[in-house]
C-alpha positions as CSV (number, residue, x, y, z in Angstrom):
1,M,45.1,67.6,86.4
2,K,47.2,70.8,86.1
3,K,44.8,73.3,84.1
4,I,46.3,73.5,80.7
5,G,44.5,76.6,78.2
6,A,46.5,79.5,76.3
7,I,47.4,82.8,76.6
8,V,46.7,85.7,73.4
9,K,47.3,89.5,74.2
10,G,46.5,88.7,78.5
11,K,43.5,86.3,77.3
12,Y,43.3,82.9,78.4
13,Y,41.6,80.7,76.5
14,S,41.0,76.4,77.1
15,L,41.4,74.4,74.8
16,N,40.0,71.2,73.9
17,D,40.7,67.4,74.3
18,E,42.9,67.1,71.6
19,Q,44.6,70.3,71.8
20,K,45.7,69.2,75.2
21,E,47.2,65.9,74.2
22,L,49.4,68.2,71.5
23,L,50.1,70.5,73.8
24,I,51.4,68.2,76.4
25,I,52.9,65.8,72.9
26,W,54.8,69.6,72.3
27,R,56.1,70.5,75.9
28,D,57.6,66.5,76.1
29,L,59.4,67.0,73.3
30,K,60.1,70.3,73.7
31,A,62.0,69.1,76.8
32,Q,63.6,65.5,75.4
33,K,65.9,68.0,73.1
34,K,66.7,69.8,75.3
35,K,68.2,67.1,77.2
36,L,69.6,65.7,73.5
37,S,71.9,69.2,73.0
38,K,73.2,69.3,76.2
39,K,74.1,65.7,76.3
40,R,75.1,66.3,72.0
41,K,77.5,69.5,74.0
42,K,78.6,67.6,76.4
43,V,79.7,64.9,73.8
44,N,81.5,67.7,72.0
45,I,83.4,68.7,74.8
46,K,84.4,64.7,75.7
47,L,85.0,64.7,71.3
48,Q,87.3,68.0,71.5
49,S,89.9,67.0,74.2
50,I,90.3,63.3,72.4
51,K,91.4,65.4,69.5
52,E,93.7,67.2,71.0
53,K,95.1,64.3,73.1
54,I,96.0,62.5,69.6
55,E,97.3,65.8,68.8
56,I,99.9,65.3,71.0
57,I,100.8,62.0,71.6
58,E,101.4,63.0,67.4
59,Q,104.0,65.7,67.5
60,K,105.6,63.2,70.8
61,Q,106.2,60.6,68.4
62,S,107.1,62.6,64.7
């Protein structure tokens, strides 16, 4: 397993087991948040294009 610790002001501090576990969970949540953010952007782009298509159809009908 990779050595896990924290570098603060140029000094390396090793973490105890509980801190390591929390750090791993935090990193995982951070990665999930990033993925969700990307998905959200894609969905917003699709939603915007659908709204534009609806507006075009409504303009043609009137």
